[in-house]
Structures are given as structure tokens and as C-alpha cells.
C-alpha positions in Angstrom: 76.9 112.4 93.8 79.0 115.2 95.2 82.2 116.3 93.5 84.2 115.2 96.6 82.8 111.7 96.3 83.5 111.5 92.6 87.1 112.6 93.3 87.5 110.0 96.0 86.0 107.2 93.8 88.3 108.1 91.0 91.4 108.2 93.2 90.4 104.9 94.9 89.8 103.2 91.6 93.1 104.3 90.2 94.9 103.1 93.3 93.1 99.7 93.3 93.8 99.2 89.6 97.5 99.8 90.2 97.5 97.4 93.1 95.8 94.8 91.1 98.2 95.1 88.2 101.2 94.9 90.5 99.8 91.8 92.2 99.0 90.1 88.9 102.4 90.8 87.5 104.2 89.5 90.6 102.0 86.4 90.8 102.4 85.8 87.1 106.2 86.2 87.3 106.4 83.7 90.2 104.2 81.2 88.5 106.1 81.5 85.2 109.4 80.7 87.0 107.7 77.6 88.6 106.5 76.5 85.2 102.7 76.6 85.8 100.2 79.4 85.9 97.3 78.7 88.2 94.8 81.1 86.6 92.0 80.8 89.2 94.5 81.5 92.0 96.0 84.4 90.1 92.6 86.0 89.4 91.3 85.5 92.9 94.5 86.9 94.4 94.3 89.9 92.1 90.7 90.5 92.9 91.4 90.3 96.7 94.2 92.8 96.4 91.9 95.2 94.6 89.2 94.8 97.3 91.7 95.3 100.1 93.0 98.4 98.4 89.5 99.9 98.3 89.0 99.1 101.9 92.3 100.6 102.8 91.3 103.7 100.9 88.3 104.2 103.2 90.9 105.2 105.9 92.0 108.1 103.6 93.8 108.8 100.4 96.9 111.0 100.4 95.9 112.2 96.9 92.7 113.6 98.3 93.6 114.6 101.9 96.6 116.6 100.7 
């Protein structure tokens, strides 16, 4: 694996992790206010946000592209 690929993977993983954390916290906060936490929905929404973040990163990452 080239150094450029490793750098991209690291940046994309960090970005996806942050996106997943933000999505989980927002969903959890909303569910808590409503009084019920639908865990399967929360987990699938969080996973989808991470996947979409990775796919968006394919278009380019400002951290890498400068």
C-alpha cells in the first residue's frame, strides 16, 4: 500500500468516525427526548452515515488535497 493510500485511508476513517459519532449523538438526543431509544434504528442510521461519509471521501478530502 502506498503512503498516499495510507494517508487517504486514515483521513477518510477519521472523517467517517466523526460523522458517525455526530449522527449517533443527534439520534440519541432526539430519541431520549421522545422517551424511547430504538437501538436498531440508531445503529443502522449511524452505520449508513459512516458509509456515506466514506463514499463522499472518494470525491476528495480537503485534508489530503490541500
